[in-house]
C-alpha positions as CSV (number, residue, x, y, z in Angstrom):
1,M,4.6,1.0,-1.6
2,G,5.8,-2.6,-1.0
3,A,5.8,-5.3,-3.6
4,T,3.1,-7.2,-1.8
5,K,0.7,-4.3,-1.8
6,D,1.4,-3.6,-5.5
7,S,0.7,-7.2,-6.3
8,L,-2.5,-7.1,-4.2
9,R,-3.6,-3.9,-6.0
10,Q,-3.1,-5.5,-9.4
11,T,-5.0,-8.6,-8.4
12,I,-7.9,-6.5,-7.0
13,E,-8.1,-4.7,-10.3
14,S,-9.0,-8.0,-12.1
15,L,-11.8,-9.0,-9.7
16,T,-15.4,-8.8,-10.5
17,E,-17.6,-6.5,-8.5
18,E,-18.9,-9.4,-6.4
19,Q,-15.4,-10.8,-5.8
20,A,-14.2,-7.3,-4.8
21,R,-17.1,-7.0,-2.3
22,Q,-16.3,-10.4,-0.7
23,T,-12.6,-9.4,-0.5
24,L,-13.5,-6.1,1.1
25,D,-15.7,-7.9,3.7
26,F,-12.8,-10.3,4.4
27,V,-10.3,-7.5,4.8
28,R,-12.6,-5.6,7.1
29,S,-13.0,-8.7,9.2
30,L,-9.2,-8.9,9.6
31,Q,-9.1,-5.3,10.7
32,N,-12.0,-5.1,13.0
33,D,-13.2,-8.6,14.0
34,K,-11.4,-11.5,15.5
35,D,-14.6,-13.5,15.8
36,Y,-14.2,-17.1,14.7
37,A,-17.8,-17.6,13.7
38,R,-17.7,-14.6,11.4
39,L,-14.5,-15.8,9.7
40,R,-16.0,-19.3,9.4
41,R,-19.0,-17.8,7.7
42,L,-16.9,-15.7,5.3
43,L,-14.3,-18.4,4.5
44,G,-15.9,-21.7,5.4
45,G,-17.6,-22.2,2.0
46,N,-14.5,-21.3,0.0
47,P,-12.5,-24.4,-0.9
48,A,-9.3,-22.3,-0.9
49,F,-9.5,-22.1,2.9
50,K,-9.4,-25.0,5.3
51,L,-10.4,-23.9,8.8
52,P,-9.6,-26.0,11.9
53,P,-12.3,-26.7,14.4
54,R,-12.8,-24.0,17.0
55,D,-11.5,-26.3,19.8
56,H,-8.4,-27.4,17.8
57,Q,-5.3,-27.5,20.0
58,F,-2.1,-26.5,18.3
59,R,0.9,-28.2,19.6
60,D,4.1,-26.3,20.5
61,V,6.9,-26.7,18.1
62,K,10.5,-26.4,19.3
63,P,12.8,-24.6,16.9
64,V,15.6,-26.7,15.4
65,E,19.0,-26.1,17.0
66,V,21.6,-25.3,14.4
67,P,25.1,-23.8,14.7
68,G,25.6,-20.2,13.8
69,T,23.4,-17.1,14.0
70,P,19.7,-17.6,13.2
71,A,18.6,-16.2,9.9
72,S,16.0,-14.0,11.6
73,K,18.7,-12.3,13.6
74,L,20.8,-11.9,10.5
75,L,17.9,-10.3,8.6
76,I,17.2,-7.9,11.4
77,A,20.9,-6.9,11.6
78,D,21.0,-6.4,7.8
79,R,17.9,-4.2,7.9
80,R,19.5,-1.9,10.5
């Protein structure tokens, strides 16, 4: 199992029953539901999350041009 999943498992162990229920609802919404209203209902009241308005337009960002091989390609090559 990956380090992220191990960390998540340890964090979940320390949650209260209510926090665990809310977390489970959130995870299920990620797996099954892409509905913005549902996510807003689940996360909107939590100050840890800042949701943009539904009609928010994200702007395109151009990658920075640098010499050499991009790190993402180096990482992929290293994993192979």
